[in-house]
C-alpha positions in Angstrom: 104.9 151.5 121.2 105.3 146.9 120.3 106.3 146.3 116.9 106.1 143.4 116.7 109.8 142.0 118.3 108.7 142.1 121.8 109.9 145.3 122.8 106.4 146.9 123.7 105.0 148.6 127.9 105.1 145.8 129.7 101.3 144.9 130.6 99.3 145.5 133.9 98.0 143.4 136.4 98.5 139.9 137.4 98.3 137.5 135.1 96.7 135.5 137.0 93.2 134.8 135.5 91.5 131.1 134.7 89.5 131.7 131.6 86.5 130.8 133.4 83.4 132.6 132.8 80.3 133.3 136.1 81.6 131.2 138.3 82.1 128.1 137.2 84.7 125.6 138.1 87.0 124.9 135.9 85.9 122.5 132.8 82.1 123.2 133.8 80.9 125.3 131.4 78.1 124.5 128.6 77.9 122.6 125.5 78.4 123.5 121.9 75.9 125.5 120.5 74.6 126.6 124.3 74.0 122.9 124.6 73.4 120.4 127.4 76.3 120.1 129.9 77.0 116.4 128.6 74.7 113.9 127.1 75.8 111.2 129.4 76.2 107.3 128.9 72.3 106.7 128.7 69.5 107.4 127.1 68.9 106.8 123.2 69.1 107.6 119.2 66.1 109.0 117.4 65.3 109.6 114.0 64.1 113.1 112.9 62.0 111.1 109.7 60.8 108.3 111.2 60.8 108.6 115.0 62.4 104.8 115.6 64.3 105.1 118.6 67.6 102.5 119.5 69.4 102.7 123.0 72.2 105.4 122.4 76.3 103.5 122.5 79.1 104.7 124.6 82.1 106.2 121.6 78.9 106.0 118.9 78.0 109.3 117.9 74.1 109.0 117.3 74.5 111.1 113.9 77.0 108.4 112.4 74.3 106.1 112.8 71.5 105.9 110.3 67.8 104.5 111.1 66.9 100.4 111.0 63.7 101.4 109.3 64.4 104.2 106.5 68.5 104.4 106.7 68.3 108.6 107.7 70.8 109.7 110.0 69.5 109.8 113.9 69.9 111.9 116.1 70.4 112.2 119.7 66.9 111.6 121.6 
């Protein structure tokens, strides 16, 4: 039996798994929280308070922007 010093019995199997689920190619899993694969560069940011919409800026998350009308943090549309 192993005792934390690496002297345990050898494992079984080839040990060549790729860590992919359900036949998907590498790097093509779903996003966090089961959301879309990726939001992409297009689209816009929407205010959950007053529904104002502004264009999304690449490299700047919508939740880091404040609504120009009411100042509430925006979300991705």
